[in-house]
C-alpha positions in Angstrom: 10.1 23.7 -3.6 11.2 25.0 -7.0 13.5 28.0 -7.1 11.6 29.7 -9.8 14.4 32.0 -11.0 17.0 29.3 -11.2 14.4 27.1 -12.9 13.6 29.7 -15.5 17.2 30.4 -16.2 18.1 26.7 -16.7 15.0 26.2 -18.9 16.0 29.3 -21.0 19.4 27.7 -21.6 17.9 24.5 -22.9 15.3 26.3 -25.2 18.2 28.3 -26.6 19.3 25.1 -28.2 16.5 25.3 -30.4 16.8 29.0 -31.3 18.3 31.8 -29.4 15.6 33.8 -27.6 14.0 34.9 -24.4 11.2 33.5 -22.3 8.0 35.7 -22.6 6.0 33.6 -20.0 6.2 30.4 -18.2 3.3 28.8 -16.2 2.8 25.5 -14.5 -0.4 24.0 -15.8 -3.2 22.7 -13.5 -4.2 19.2 -13.1 -2.0 16.1 -13.8 -2.1 13.3 -11.3 1.5 12.3 -11.8 3.8 14.6 -13.9 4.4 18.3 -13.9 3.6 20.3 -17.0 4.8 23.8 -17.8 3.8 26.0 -20.7 6.3 28.3 -22.1 6.2 31.1 -24.8 9.6 31.4 -26.3 10.4 34.5 -28.4 13.1 34.3 -31.0 13.9 35.9 -34.3 11.3 33.6 -35.9 8.5 34.9 -33.7 6.9 33.3 -30.5 6.6 29.5 -30.3 4.7 27.7 -27.6 6.4 24.7 -25.8 5.4 22.3 -23.1 7.9 21.0 -20.6 6.9 17.6 -19.1 9.0 16.6 -16.2 9.0 14.5 -13.0 8.4 16.4 -9.8 11.2 14.4 -7.9 13.6 11.5 -8.5 11.6 9.5 -5.9 8.5 9.9 -8.1 10.1 7.9 -10.8 11.3 5.1 -8.5 9.9 1.8 -9.5 8.5 2.9 -12.8 9.0 0.6 -15.8 10.7 3.3 -17.8 11.8 6.8 -17.6 10.8 10.0 -19.4 13.6 9.6 -22.0 11.9 6.3 -23.1 8.5 8.0 -22.9 9.9 10.7 -25.3 11.2 8.1 -27.6 7.8 6.3 -27.6 6.0 9.6 -28.4 8.5 10.2 -31.3 7.9 6.6 -32.7 4.1 7.0 -32.4 4.2 10.3 -34.3 6.4 8.7 -36.9 3.8 5.9 -37.2 1.1 8.4 -38.0 -0.5 8.9 -34.6 -1.6 12.3 -33.5 1.2 12.5 -30.8 3.1 15.8 -29.9 6.2 16.9 -31.6 9.3 16.2 -29.1 12.0 18.6 -29.7 14.3 18.1 -26.7 14.9 15.4 -24.2 16.5 16.7 -20.9 19.8 15.4 -19.8 21.4 15.5 -16.4 23.6 18.4 -17.5 20.4 20.5 -17.9 19.7 20.3 -14.2 16.0 20.3 -14.6 15.3 16.8 -13.6 14.0 14.1 -15.9 11.7 15.1 -18.8 11.2 16.5 -22.3 10.0 19.5 -24.3 7.3 19.3 -27.0 5.8 21.9 -29.3 2.7 23.1 -27.7 -0.5 22.0 -29.3 -3.1 24.8 -29.6 -6.2 23.0 -28.7 -8.5 22.4 -25.8 -7.6 19.9 -23.0 -10.3 20.5 -20.4 -12.8 17.5 -20.6 -15.9 19.5 -19.7 -15.1 22.1 -22.4 -14.2 19.4 -25.0 -17.5 17.6 -24.3 -19.5 20.9 -24.6 -18.2 21.7 -28.0 -17.3 18.2 -29.3 -17.3 17.6 -32.9 -19.9 15.0 -34.0 -17.0 12.9 -35.2 -14.7 13.2 -32.1 -15.4 9.6 -31.0 -14.5 8.3 -34.4 -11.2 10.2 -34.3 -10.5 8.7 -30.9 -11.3 5.2 -32.2 -9.1 5.8 -35.3 -6.1 6.9 -33.2 -6.5 3.8 -31.0 -6.5 1.6 -34.1 -3.4 3.3 -35.1 -1.7 2.9 -31.8 -2.5 -0.7 -31.6 -1.2 -1.3 -35.2 2.2 0.2 -34.4 4.8 -2.6 -35.0 6.2 -3.7 -31.7 9.7 -3.9 -33.0 9.5 -0.1 -33.9 9.1 0.8 -30.3 11.7 1.4 -27.6 12.9 -1.9 -26.3 12.1 -0.9 -22.6 8.3 -0.7 -23.1 7.2 -3.5 -20.8 5.0 -6.4 -21.6 2.0 -6.9 -19.4 1.0 -10.3 -18.1 -2.6 -9.8 -16.9 -2.5 -12.5 -14.2 0.8 -11.1 -12.7 -0.5 -7.5 -12.9 -3.7 -8.4 -11.0 -1.7 -10.3 -8.4 0.3 -7.0 -8.0 -2.8 -5.0 -7.5 -4.0 -7.6 -4.8 -0.7 -7.2 -3.1 -1.0 -3.4 -3.1 -4.6 -3.7 -1.7 -3.3 -5.7 1.2 -0.5 -3.4 1.9 -3.0 -0.5 1.9 -5.0 -2.2 4.6 -6.9 -4.9 2.7 -10.2 -3.6 4.3 -12.4 -2.2 1.5 -14.9 -4.9 0.8 -16.0 -3.6 -2.6 -12.3 -3.6 -3.9 -11.9 -7.2 -2.5 -15.1 -8.2 -4.4 -13.6 -6.8 -7.6 -10.3 -8.5 -7.1 -11.9 -11.8 -6.6 -14.3 -11.4 -9.6 -11.2 -10.5 -11.8 -9.4 -13.5 -10.7 -12.4 -15.8 -11.6 -12.7 -14.1 -15.0 -9.1 -13.8 -16.4 -9.4 -13.8 -20.1 -7.1 -15.8 -22.5 -4.0 -13.9 -23.8 -4.7 -11.5 -26.6 -2.5 -10.7 -29.6 0.1 -8.3 -28.3 -0.3 -4.7 -29.1 1.0 -1.3 -28.0 -1.4 -0.1 -25.2 -1.2 3.7 -24.5 -2.5 2.9 -20.9 -4.0 6.3 -20.2 -6.1 7.2 -23.2 -9.0 9.1 -21.8 -10.7 12.5 -21.6 -8.0 14.7 -19.8 -5.3 13.1 -22.0 -6.5 14.2 -25.4 -6.6 17.6 -27.0 -9.3 18.6 -29.4 -10.8 21.5 -31.3 -14.5 21.9 -32.5 -13.2 20.2 -35.7 -12.0 17.1 -34.0 -9.0 15.4 -32.3 -5.8 17.4 -32.2 -3.4 15.2 -30.1 -3.0 12.3 -27.8 -1.0 13.1 -24.7 0.7 11.4 -21.6 2.2 8.1 -22.6 3.9 7.3 -19.3 1.7 4.1 -18.7 2.3 2.5 -22.2 3.0 -1.2 -22.4 2.5 -4.2 -24.5 -0.7 -6.0 -23.9 -4.4 -6.4 -24.8 -5.8 -3.6 -26.9 -9.1 -4.0 -25.2 -7.5 -2.3 -22.1 -7.2 0.9 -24.0 -10.8 0.6 -25.4 -12.2 0.2 -21.9 -10.2 2.8 -19.9 -11.7 5.9 -21.5 -15.2 4.4 -20.9 -14.8 4.3 -17.2 -17.6 6.5 -15.7 -15.0 8.6 -13.9 -13.7 9.8 -17.2 -17.1 10.7 -18.7 -17.1 14.0 -16.7 -20.9 14.1 -16.1 -22.0 12.4 -19.4 -22.9 9.3 -17.6 -25.3 7.9 -20.2 -22.7 8.2 -23.0 -20.3 5.4 -22.0 -17.8 5.9 -24.8 -15.7 8.8 -23.6 -18.8 10.7 -22.7 -19.4 11.1 -26.3 -21.5 8.3 -27.6 -22.8 4.8 -27.1 -20.5 1.8 -27.3 -21.8 0.3 -30.6 -20.8 3.4 -32.6 -17.4 3.5 -30.7 -16.6 -0.2 -31.5 -17.7 0.1 -35.1 -15.5 3.2 -35.7 -12.6 1.3 -34.2 -13.1 -1.8 -36.3 -13.7 0.4 -39.4 -10.2 2.1 -38.9 -8.6 -1.3 -38.8 -8.9 -2.4 -35.2 -9.4 -6.0 -34.4 -13.1 -7.1 -33.7 -14.1 -6.1 -30.2 -15.0 -8.8 -27.8 -17.7 -7.5 -25.3 -16.8 -9.9 -22.5 -13.1 -9.0 -22.8 -13.9 -5.3 -22.9 -16.1 -5.8 -19.7 -13.2 -7.5 -17.9 -10.9 -4.6 -18.7 -13.5 -2.0 -17.6 -13.7 -3.7 -14.2 -9.8 -4.2 -14.1 -9.1 -0.5 -14.8 -11.7 0.8 -12.5 -10.0 -1.4 -9.7 -6.6 -0.1 -10.8 -7.7 3.5 -10.5 -9.3 2.8 -7.1 -5.9 1.6 -5.9 -4.1 4.4 -7.7 -6.4 6.9 -5.6 -5.4 5.0 -2.4 -1.8 5.1 -3.4 -2.1 9.0 -3.5 -2.4 9.0 0.1 0.7 6.9 0.6 2.6 9.3 -1.7 1.5 12.3 0.5 2.5 10.4 3.8 5.8 9.5 2.5 6.7 13.1 1.5 7.4 12.1 -2.1 4.7 14.5 -3.1 3.3 16.5 -0.3 0.7 18.4 -2.4 -2.7 19.1 -1.2 -4.0 17.6 -4.4 -2.7 14.1 -3.5 -4.8 14.1 -0.4 -7.9 15.0 -2.3 -7.4 12.5 -5.1 -7.0 9.7 -2.5 -10.6 10.3 -1.5 -11.7 9.6 -5.1 -11.4 5.9 -4.2 -15.1 6.0 -3.3 -16.1 7.0 -6.9 -14.5 3.8 -8.2 -16.0 1.6 -5.5 -19.4 2.7 -6.5 -18.6 2.1 -10.2 -17.2 -1.3 -9.4 -20.4 -2.3 -7.6 -22.6 -1.1 -10.5 -20.4 -3.1 -13.0 -20.5 -6.3 -10.9 -23.9 -6.4 -9.3 -25.7 -7.9 -12.3 -24.2 -11.1 -11.1 -26.2 -11.1 -7.9 -29.4 -13.1 -7.6 -32.5 -11.2 -8.5 -33.8 -11.2 -4.9 -30.6 -9.4 -3.8 -30.8 -6.9 -6.4 -34.4 -6.2 -5.4 -33.7 -6.0 -1.7 -34.3 -2.6 -0.1 -31.3 -0.4 1.0 -30.5 -0.2 4.7 -31.1 3.3 6.2 -28.3 5.8 5.5 -25.8 6.7 8.2 -27.3 9.1 10.7 -26.2 12.8 10.7 -25.1 14.3 14.0 -27.4 16.8 15.7 -27.3 20.3 14.4 -24.8 22.4 16.5 -25.9 25.1 18.9 -24.0 27.7 20.7 -20.3 28.1 19.8 -19.4 27.1 16.2 -18.5 23.5 15.6 -15.4 22.3 13.7 -17.7 21.6 10.6 -19.1 25.2 10.7 -15.5 26.7 10.9 -14.5 24.6 7.8 -17.4 25.9 6.1 -16.6 29.5 7.0 -13.0 28.9 5.7 -14.3 27.4 2.4 -16.8 30.5 2.0 -13.8 32.9 2.5 -11.7 31.0 -0.1 -14.6 31.1 -2.6 -15.4 34.9 -2.0 -11.9 36.4 -1.4 -9.2 34.3 -2.9 -10.7 32.3 -5.8 -11.8 35.5 -7.8 -8.2 36.9 -7.5 -6.3 33.8 -8.4 -5.5 32.4 -11.9 -3.9 29.3 -13.4 -2.6 26.7 -11.1 -3.3 29.0 -8.0 -7.0 29.1 -8.9 -7.1 25.4 -9.4 -5.5 24.8 -6.0 -8.1 27.1 -4.3 -10.7 24.8 -5.7 -8.9 21.8 -4.5 -8.7 23.2 -1.1 -12.4 24.1 -1.1 -13.1 20.5 -2.1 -10.9 19.2 0.7 -12.7 21.3 3.3 -16.1 20.1 2.0 -15.0 16.4 2.3 -13.9 16.9 5.9 -17.0 18.9 6.8 -19.4 16.4 5.6 -17.4 13.5 7.3 -17.7 15.5 10.5 -21.5 15.9 10.1 -22.2 12.4 9.1 -19.4 9.8 10.0 -19.5 6.7 7.9 -17.4 3.5 7.8 -16.5 1.5 4.7 -13.7 -0.6 6.1 -14.4 -4.1 7.1 -11.2 -6.2 7.0 -13.0 -9.5 8.0 -15.5 -9.1 5.3 -12.9 -8.1 2.7 -10.9 -11.3 3.5 -14.0 -13.4 3.1 -14.7 -11.8 -0.3 -11.1 -12.5 -1.4 -11.3 -16.1 -0.3 -14.6 -16.7 -2.0 -16.3 -17.3 1.2 -18.7 -14.4 0.6 -20.1 -13.2 -2.6 -23.0 -11.2 -4.1 -25.2 -14.3 -3.5 -24.6 -13.9 0.2 -28.1 -12.7 1.7 -28.1 -9.1 2.6 -24.6 -8.4 1.3 -25.4 -6.4 -1.8 -27.8 -3.9 -0.1 -25.1 -3.4 2.6 -22.4 -2.7 0.1 -24.6 -0.4 -1.8 -25.3 1.6 1.3 -21.6 1.8 2.2 -20.8 3.1 -1.4 -23.5 5.7 -1.4 -22.8 7.0 2.0 -19.0 7.2 1.5 -19.3 8.9 -2.0 -22.0 11.3 -0.6 -19.3 12.6 1.8 -16.4 12.6 -0.6 -17.7 13.7 -4.0 -21.4 14.4 -3.8 -21.6 15.8 -7.3 -20.2 12.7 -9.0 -22.6 12.0 -11.8 -22.8 8.2 -11.2 -24.0 8.8 -7.7 -27.2 10.3 -8.9 -27.7 7.4 -11.2 -27.0 4.8 -8.6 -29.5 6.5 -6.2 -32.2 6.2 -8.9 -31.3 2.6 -9.8 -31.0 1.4 -6.1 -34.1 3.3 -4.9 -32.2 5.7 -2.4 -34.8 8.4 -2.0 
């Protein structure tokens, strides 16, 4: 746990290097799957200036990462110098600051919440995003920090496969995706800087357009199509499921804007490969959150809930890949859903108790909370809902023998009856985990799940 008083004192000492002053307010921001973000209002003789501190929650959290936050800060500085709408970095933390690893930026006064951005989006926001991507991909590689790593697609996929096996190797849809990617590896692309996490949630916007591109921790040298695809994953459309380009538009407009801004011609098959790859990558990232929580490197409730979002990606993967199944398999009816347990009578069940706790949180705590505390109340309510639905209707999506067959190519979407079975598994698991996920309703309609 952070000693708030000591943390605030050390942070004030660092900010005093910019201009002598005092902290008017300091708040940890909600969200963020990896790093901590803190918003600070700093009052000096020049007035009040907003800053953002981006820091790692622990030294263990940075273990195994290809570069540290000092390199990330240098990359942000280089991108801004190259004309990209990146934040202005003003301080990179040192060990003497005793604040951990991180850096401080001038706060951009714009919206970051994806639903809010999508609700008030400028008609040209997708063009702005495409333009910034073209600028990022055009940055000279020799102008970037030397420690930004290159990505070998085959080696990266092999690492994802290794992680899948470490995490149990028992999710058939994930195994299906790994095998498909192995069979469809693209030829090497011209090397470019890849942001690696450019999506709704990592951009800031105003009603007039794009204001900033955030969170550069996953940057690497690789195939620009990876960036183009990542923000188009259904999970990052935030309900705008029928607008595949960032929840803002169709793909044709997005690609045309990218090419008009100087980006290389978009290859549709290569784009599809990366859409499948990054959906798989995030599925394994969600599973990894559970491992982070178990290890104690990040024991937050948020990690346990994010780990359950694996089922979102499994459904998305199946929808991305099922076109390759024979028509007869795609037309086959779904098996019946998993049966719900009988409604309880007499004393309250475990599920009902969890529902009562969730209702109490919603009625008594949520209205009184603000900032990150309010966010975490919602996370807790979501967690209780997941467990309650699982108690009411247990489902199983693990099958190690089938996963091994799929990895080996001994089973495929041409295997009679497999596609309907995988569809049912995906529907039932996601219905328990995240029933409001927009792609779930679409899958039900397409697959005939009444």
